N, C-alpha and C positions, 0 to 999 in steps of 0.2 A: 389465452396465453397465461394469465395470472393463475388460473385454476391448475394448469399444467405445472407451472413453476412451483406452486405450493405443494402439489402432489409429490414432486421430486424431493422437496425439502422434508416432507413428512416421511417419505420412504427412507431417506438418508438418516433421519433421526432414529427411526426404528432399527435400522441396521447397526448404527453406533451402539444403541442399547443392547443389542445381541452380543456385540464384542465385549462390552463392559460386563455383562452377565457372565460370559465365559471366563473373563479374568477373575471375577469374584469366585466362581465355582472351582477354579484351579488354584486359588490362593496366590495368584500372581499380581493382583491389582496393586499392592503396595511396592512392588519391585518393577513396575513398568512405567515408562514415560510414554504418555499418550499425546499425540499431536494431531490436531484437526486443522486443516488448511484447505483453501479452495482456490479455484481458478477465478479469473475475472467474471463478474456477474453480468447477466443481461440487463439492459436498461428497462425493459418491460414498461415503456411509456414515459419514463423520466426524461425530461428535456425533449419530449416528442420523439424519442428514439426507441428502437426495439432491441438491437443487438448489443455488442460490447465494443464496437469499433469507435471508441471515443475515450477521452481522458478526463471525464467527469468522475467525481468520487464514487457515485453509485456503481460504476463499472470497474474502477481500478482499486477500490478499497476492499480487499479480500479478507475473509475471516482467518484468524490465527488463534487457536485455543490450545494451551499446553497444560498438562497436569502430570503429577508424579513426584518422585523423590527430588528434592532440591528446588522445587517450584512452589512459590507461595500460593496458597489456595484462596479463592474468593477475591482475588485482586484483578483490577482492570488497568491497562496502561494505554496511554495515547502516544507512546514512543514511536518514532518513525523507523520502519524497518522494511526489508525486502524478504520474499520467501527464501532466497538463497542463504539468508541468515540462519535458517533452521538447522542446516547441516553442522556448521561449527558450534552452534548452541548445543546440539545433541552430543557432539564430541566432548564439549566442556562439561556437561552434566554427567557424562559417563567416565570422566577423568582421563580422556584421551586428547592428544594434540591433533588439531585439524591439519590436514596436509597443506603444504605451502601453496599449492595450486588453487585452493578454495578462495573464491572472491568474496563470499559473505563474511559478516562480522558476528561474532558470538554475542548473544543477548544475555549471557550468564551474569555479567556485571549489573545489568538492569534488573534481572530477576532477584539478585542478592541485594538490591538497593544501593550498590556501590556507585552506580551512575544512573542518571535519569534516562539517557538515550545515547545510542552509539552514533547517531546521525543528526545533522541539523537540516538536511534537505533530502528530498527524493526527486528523482528524475524519471520522466516517463516519455515513451515514444510510441507512435503508431504509424507504421509504414514510413513513407517519405514525405508526409505532409502535416503531421501533428507532433508537437513537442510540448512538454509541460514540466514545471518544477513547482514543488510545494515545500513550505516550512510548516511549523506547528500552527501558524495562523494564516499565511497567505498562499494563494495558488495562482499561478500564471499559466495560461494555455495560449500557445501561438500556433497558427496553422495557415496553410495555403489552400485556397480553393480556386482552381483554374488560374493560378498565378497571382491571385489577389490575397494580400496579407490580412489576417484577422487576429485580434488580441482579446483575451478575456482575463480579467483580474478579479479574484474573489477573496473576500474576507471570510475565511472559514469559521472564525470564532463567532462572528455575528450573522453569518449567512451560510450555514453548513450544507444547505441544499443547492448552493451555487445558482441563485436566482437573479442576483443583481450584479451585472458587469460594471466594475468601477474603472475600467481602463481609460475611459474618456473623461472621467471626472477630475478636474484640476486639483481637487483637494487630496487626491491620492497619487499625485505625480511622483512623489518621493518613493512611495511603496512600489509603484510601477517600475521606476528606474532601478531600484534595488533588486526586484525580482527578475528583471531583464538581465542584470549583471550576473545573478546566480544561474540563470538559464544558460547564458553564454559560457559561464565557467563549466557547467556540467557538459555542455556540448563539446567543449574543448577537451575536458578531462576524459571523456568517453570516446574521443576520436570520431565523433559523429560528423558526417560529411554533408548532411542535409542543409540546404540553404534556407536560412531564416533571417530576415532583415534585422540588423542590430539596433535600429532606431526604436525609440520608445514613444 
């Protein structure tokens, strides 16, 4: 499975190279905004999983690379964003107003260093039994398995691979309470009707 996965990545890399070569040959490279983004990745063994039917970082943290006019080169950002933010960002970079119906937020203020991030939390859902919320440091995953509640709390700053569940550690009860509050806020704000216990 890993060999197949790396083969796909190698092929994609080569295909992107062909596109960039064409832009160079036609003289359009400096007048083109390039966006590379991906779908959720397969777990390929992380946390003992194979697919992407989970809310761990290895499966929900997707690539987003942008280059072109108005975009600083050689910079990396840990700002929280969603893929729907790409559309209003491209509108902003092109000097256009995004339609009012667009739900994403432009990343232009972040790209121009006017603001560090447009969001303080991200909300994730998988079907009717998994919900998660994350900040720049903490991640809370709540899920039901055959009616039984499970909670995972991770300190992404010190445990980026999400290997140590802190949900039952009394030392982190304050962080757990705050993350539960944020999760309930996101569930309410998004009109989510899934049942998750509000207890921490």
